[in-house]
C-alpha positions in Angstrom: 100.4 145.1 46.1 103.1 143.4 48.2 103.8 146.7 50.0 100.1 147.2 50.8 99.9 143.7 52.1 103.0 144.2 54.2 101.7 147.5 55.6 98.3 145.8 56.4 100.1 143.0 58.3 102.3 145.4 60.2 99.2 147.6 61.1 97.3 144.5 62.3 100.3 143.4 64.4 100.6 146.8 65.9 96.9 146.8 66.8 97.3 143.4 68.4 100.4 144.4 70.3 98.7 147.6 71.5 95.6 145.7 72.6 97.8 143.2 74.5 99.7 146.1 76.2 96.5 147.9 77.2 95.0 144.6 78.5 98.1 143.9 80.6 98.2 147.5 81.9 94.5 147.2 83.0 94.8 143.7 84.5 93.0 142.8 86.6 89.8 144.7 85.7 87.2 142.2 86.9 86.9 139.4 89.4 89.1 136.3 89.2 87.8 132.8 89.5 89.9 130.4 91.6 89.2 126.8 91.0 89.9 124.5 94.0 89.7 120.9 92.7 88.5 119.6 96.1 85.3 119.8 98.1 84.6 122.6 100.5 86.0 122.4 104.1 89.2 120.4 103.4 92.7 121.6 103.9 93.2 122.7 100.3 89.9 124.7 100.4 90.7 126.3 103.7 94.3 127.3 102.7 93.1 128.6 99.3 90.6 130.8 101.1 93.2 132.1 103.5 95.4 133.0 100.6 92.6 134.5 98.6 91.6 136.8 101.5 95.0 138.4 101.5 95.7 138.1 97.8 92.6 140.1 96.9 94.0 143.2 98.6 97.2 143.0 96.6 95.4 142.5 93.3 92.7 145.0 93.9 89.9 142.8 92.7 87.5 140.2 94.0 88.5 136.5 94.0 85.8 133.9 93.8 86.6 130.4 95.1 84.9 127.7 93.1 85.1 124.2 94.5 85.2 121.5 91.8 86.1 118.2 93.4 86.2 114.7 91.8 88.6 112.5 89.8 91.5 112.9 92.2 91.4 116.7 91.6 91.6 116.1 87.8 88.1 117.5 87.0 88.8 120.9 88.5 92.4 120.9 87.2 91.4 120.2 83.6 88.6 122.8 83.9 91.1 125.5 84.9 93.7 124.4 82.3 91.0 124.6 79.6 89.9 128.1 80.6 90.6 131.2 78.5 94.3 132.1 79.2 93.6 135.7 80.3 94.5 135.4 84.0 90.8 135.4 85.1 90.7 131.7 85.9 93.3 130.2 88.1 93.9 126.9 89.8 94.9 126.4 93.5 96.1 122.9 94.3 99.0 120.8 95.6 100.8 117.4 94.9 97.5 115.8 94.0 97.8 117.6 90.6 101.1 115.8 90.0 99.9 112.4 91.2 96.7 112.5 89.0 98.8 113.6 86.1 101.4 110.8 86.6 98.6 108.2 86.7 96.9 109.6 83.6 93.8 110.5 85.4 94.4 114.2 84.6 94.9 113.7 80.8 96.1 117.2 80.2 99.0 117.0 82.6 101.5 119.6 83.9 102.1 121.1 80.4 98.6 122.4 80.4 99.3 125.0 83.1 102.0 127.4 84.2 102.9 128.0 87.8 102.3 131.5 89.3 103.7 130.9 92.8 104.1 128.4 95.6 102.5 129.9 98.7 102.7 127.4 101.5 103.8 123.9 102.5 102.2 121.3 104.7 104.9 119.3 106.5 104.2 115.6 106.4 104.4 113.4 109.5 104.4 109.6 109.7 102.1 108.7 112.6 101.1 105.3 114.1 98.3 104.0 116.3 98.7 104.5 120.0 99.6 101.1 121.5 101.2 99.8 118.3 104.5 99.3 120.1 106.3 101.5 117.4 108.0 104.5 118.8 110.7 105.1 116.2 111.3 105.1 112.5 113.5 102.1 112.7 110.8 100.2 114.6 108.3 101.1 111.9 110.6 100.0 109.1 111.3 96.7 111.0 107.5 96.0 111.1 107.1 97.0 107.4 109.9 94.7 106.0 109.1 91.8 103.9 110.6 89.2 106.2 108.9 90.6 109.3 107.1 87.8 111.1 103.4 88.2 111.8 100.7 90.3 110.1 101.7 93.0 107.7 101.2 96.6 108.6 97.9 98.3 107.5 98.6 101.7 106.1 95.7 104.1 105.3 95.7 105.8 101.9 93.5 107.3 99.2 94.6 105.2 96.2 96.5 107.3 93.7 96.3 110.5 95.9 99.1 112.4 97.6 99.0 110.4 100.8 99.4 107.2 98.8 102.5 108.6 97.2 103.9 109.9 100.5 103.5 106.4 102.0 105.3 104.9 98.9 108.1 107.5 99.3 108.5 106.6 102.9 108.5 102.8 102.2 110.8 103.0 99.2 113.7 103.1 101.6 113.2 99.4 102.4 112.0 96.2 100.8 108.5 96.4 102.3 105.4 94.2 102.6 102.5 96.2 103.8 98.7 96.3 103.2 97.4 99.6 101.8 93.9 100.2 103.1 91.7 102.6 101.1 90.7 105.0 103.9 90.4 108.2 101.9 92.0 111.6 102.4 93.8 112.9 105.4 90.8 113.5 107.7 89.3 110.1 106.9 92.6 108.3 107.3 93.1 110.0 110.7 89.7 108.7 111.8 90.7 105.2 110.7 93.9 105.5 112.7 92.1 106.7 115.8 89.5 103.9 115.4 92.2 101.2 115.1 91.3 100.2 111.5 94.9 100.9 110.4 98.3 100.9 112.0 99.9 103.9 110.4 99.4 106.8 107.9 101.1 109.9 106.6 99.5 113.2 107.5 99.9 116.9 107.2 100.9 118.3 110.6 98.0 120.7 110.5 95.4 118.0 110.2 96.9 115.7 112.8 98.4 118.0 115.4 95.5 117.9 117.8 95.4 114.1 117.8 99.1 114.0 118.4 98.9 116.5 121.2 96.2 114.5 122.9 98.4 111.4 122.7 95.8 109.5 120.6 98.3 108.9 117.8 102.1 108.8 118.0 104.3 110.8 115.6 107.3 108.8 114.3 109.1 111.1 111.9 108.8 114.2 109.9 109.5 114.2 106.2 111.1 117.6 106.0 114.5 119.1 106.1 114.0 120.5 109.6 111.7 119.9 112.6 108.3 121.5 112.8 107.9 124.1 115.5 104.7 122.4 116.7 106.4 119.0 117.0 109.9 120.0 118.3 110.5 116.5 119.8 109.7 114.6 116.6 112.9 114.0 114.5 113.1 114.3 110.8 113.8 111.3 108.6 117.0 113.0 107.5 118.2 113.2 111.1 117.7 109.4 111.3 119.7 108.7 108.1 116.9 108.7 105.5 117.0 111.4 102.8 113.2 111.8 102.4 111.7 115.2 102.0 108.1 115.3 100.8 105.2 117.7 101.5 102.0 119.2 100.3 103.1 122.4 98.4 100.2 124.8 97.7 100.7 126.3 94.3 98.6 128.6 92.2 98.6 128.0 88.4 97.3 129.7 85.3 96.4 128.1 81.9 99.6 127.4 79.9 99.1 130.1 77.3 98.5 132.9 79.8 100.7 135.9 78.7 104.0 136.5 80.5 103.0 140.0 81.6 99.8 138.8 83.2 101.6 136.0 85.0 104.2 138.5 86.2 101.4 140.7 87.7 99.9 137.7 89.4 103.3 136.5 90.7 104.4 139.9 92.0 101.1 140.3 93.9 101.4 136.9 95.4 105.0 137.6 96.5 103.7 140.6 98.4 100.9 138.5 99.8 103.1 135.7 101.1 105.8 138.1 102.4 103.3 139.9 104.6 103.9 139.1 108.3 100.3 139.0 109.3 99.6 136.5 106.5 102.5 134.3 107.5 101.4 134.3 111.1 97.9 133.3 110.0 99.3 130.2 108.4 101.8 129.4 111.2 98.9 129.5 113.7 97.3 126.7 111.7 100.6 124.7 111.6 101.1 125.5 107.9 104.5 126.7 106.8 104.7 129.8 104.6 106.8 128.9 101.5 107.3 131.3 98.6 108.7 130.1 95.3 108.2 131.7 91.9 109.8 131.8 88.4 112.6 129.4 87.4 113.1 128.2 91.0 109.5 127.0 91.2 109.6 125.4 87.7 112.7 123.4 88.6 111.2 122.3 91.9 108.0 121.2 90.2 110.0 119.3 87.5 111.9 117.4 90.3 108.8 116.6 92.2 107.0 115.3 89.2 109.9 113.1 88.2 109.8 111.6 91.7 106.1 111.0 91.5 106.4 109.4 88.0 109.1 107.0 89.2 107.0 105.9 92.1 104.0 105.5 89.9 105.9 103.3 87.4 107.5 101.2 90.2 104.6 100.7 92.5 101.2 101.7 91.0 100.9 101.4 87.3 100.2 97.9 86.2 100.2 96.5 89.8 
């Protein structure tokens, strides 16, 4: 009896293993849904579609972008995390996934997904209103300090979103006294800066480059290890003595229980995609930096970024 039971168990295990192997060998065999937890037309949506156009050729299957905004990206992120872990539903997002998790808006958190690959990075620039009188990072910090005479600086943010945390990261270098104005995401915050509603904001270079080139806003510093090719005269904070390196890192995820072999197929195809010169040039033309990370290197980078976000949330946001 025991022997029959053991043989039945082994047979069942063999069948399951065989099914898994066949499944992985055939993957992908149908279209893949890509959830973008933002509305159509924004930077995340546009970048996700650029990636998908190239990625579909490497995977050999159709990719369908589904925009699912709301809840600081948490609605779409939780929908993707809850999907069947078979590789046919993926998530394309950036730091907003980390900030919404740190604030408890995304109740499932980073453990609910596993990263496939980082594909690109938006370099962040601190920019101020034309005519503000600020032309350097030191002048900005002087105006933002607690003991600065006169009105406090108005800095545009979307509360709890990536640009809020970028601003907090920038200001954490000093004892600051500023007023955060809820202006919305990058595009809306830029409009507020152009309209004189706020004094400063943090922006992706890609979304602010035209306003900078026209002279309507003034770039103060880049929060990157090196200067941006489209802003060669704008120094990095690191050059100026401040060790601040933040950015919008576009990352594709799968549900946490997605099998290793399926994730490997997805990651290898994405590596080929991001390594393609035509794809890289497509991003660079839009002021977006190609940036490939996979595997352990990506997991460690995400852990470090999330720790930083959690610390800022505890210090400046939660309970304030």
